C-alpha positions as CSV (number, residue, x, y, z in Angstrom):
1,C,245.5,49.8,161.7
2,I,247.1,53.3,162.0
3,W,250.6,51.8,161.8
4,G,249.6,49.9,158.7
5,L,248.3,53.1,157.0
6,F,251.1,55.4,157.9
7,V,254.1,53.1,158.0
8,S,253.5,49.9,156.1
9,L,251.5,51.2,153.2
10,P,254.1,53.8,152.1
11,A,256.8,51.2,152.3
12,N,254.8,49.0,150.0
13,I,253.9,51.7,147.5
14,T,257.6,52.7,147.1
15,G,258.5,49.1,146.1
16,E,259.8,48.2,142.7
17,R,257.9,45.0,141.6
18,H,254.4,46.4,140.6
19,R,253.6,49.7,139.0
20,Y,249.8,49.9,139.2
21,G,246.7,48.3,140.6
22,V,246.0,46.9,144.0
23,L,249.2,44.9,144.1
24,V,251.1,48.2,144.7
25,T,249.8,48.3,148.2
26,T,250.7,44.8,149.3
27,V,253.9,43.4,150.7
28,G,254.4,41.6,147.4
29,N,255.5,44.9,145.9
30,V,258.6,44.9,148.1
31,S,261.5,43.0,146.7
32,Q,262.9,40.1,148.7
33,D,266.3,41.7,149.3
34,S,264.9,45.0,150.4
35,A,265.3,46.4,153.9
36,R,261.6,47.4,153.8
37,L,260.6,43.9,154.7
38,Y,261.9,44.6,158.2
39,I,259.1,47.1,158.5
40,H,256.6,44.3,158.1
41,L,258.6,42.1,160.5
42,G,258.6,44.9,163.2
43,L,254.9,45.7,162.7
44,N,253.9,42.0,162.9
45,A,256.0,41.6,166.1
46,L,254.3,44.7,167.5
47,F,250.8,43.5,166.6
48,S,251.5,40.0,168.0
49,A,252.9,41.4,171.3
50,S,250.0,43.8,171.7
51,T,247.5,41.0,171.0
52,V,249.1,38.8,173.7
53,Y,249.2,41.7,176.2
54,L,245.5,42.4,175.5
55,A,244.6,38.8,176.0
56,F,246.3,38.6,179.4
57,W,244.9,42.0,180.4
58,L,241.3,40.9,179.5
59,R,241.8,37.7,181.4
60,R,242.9,39.6,184.5
61,Q,239.9,41.9,184.2
62,V,237.5,38.9,184.0
63,N,239.1,37.3,187.0
64,L,238.9,40.5,189.0
65,F,235.2,40.9,188.1
66,K,234.5,37.3,189.1
67,S,236.3,37.7,192.4
68,C,234.4,40.9,193.2
69,R,231.1,39.4,192.3
70,H,231.8,36.3,194.3
71,T,232.9,38.4,197.3
72,R,229.7,40.5,197.2
73,S,227.4,37.5,197.0
74,S,229.2,35.8,199.9
75,Q,228.9,38.8,202.0
76,A,225.2,39.2,201.2
77,R,224.5,35.6,202.4
78,L,226.0,36.4,205.8
79,Q,223.7,39.3,206.6
80,T,220.7,39.2,208.9
81,V,217.5,41.1,207.9
82,M,214.9,42.1,210.4
83,I,211.4,42.7,209.0
84,R,208.6,44.2,211.0
85,G,204.9,44.3,210.3
86,L,204.4,41.0,208.6
87,R,200.9,40.0,207.6
88,K,199.4,37.2,209.7
89,D,199.5,34.7,206.9
90,F,203.3,35.0,206.9
91,L,203.8,34.3,210.6
92,D,204.6,30.7,209.8
93,E,208.4,30.2,209.4
94,S,208.2,27.6,206.6
95,R,205.8,29.7,204.6
96,L,208.0,32.8,205.1
97,F,211.0,30.8,204.0
98,L,209.3,29.6,200.8
99,H,208.2,33.2,200.1
100,F,211.7,34.6,200.2
101,D,213.4,31.6,198.7
102,A,211.1,31.9,195.6
103,R,212.2,35.5,195.2
104,Y,215.9,35.1,196.1
105,P,216.7,31.5,195.2
106,G,219.7,30.0,197.1
107,T,220.3,33.1,199.3
108,V,218.0,32.5,202.2
109,L,219.5,30.1,204.7
110,R,216.9,30.1,207.5
111,V,214.0,32.1,208.8
112,H,213.3,32.8,212.4
113,I,210.2,34.6,213.8
114,A,210.6,36.2,217.2
């Protein structure tokens, strides 16, 4: 946007085809044999290259986020948690498993009461 205001717009305004109105600010004001058209070519190439770079950069960031999230969740599943002072109604392994599985679905593999 800044390149368009400070580089492309002045190149268009100094064109010879239109003298007034909104058409003065467009690329249509630059004549076909003018070297000012290369300004538009360069800006379009710069914009296209930066868009492609941004797309690849964003894709890389998403992949990094997904891999970090997956790594953290895999590590969390491999941990053992010891809980002391359970109420008597939770001293049954199946009931305790159902209790934790309801609150943390898919993360509890097994419950063992010692």
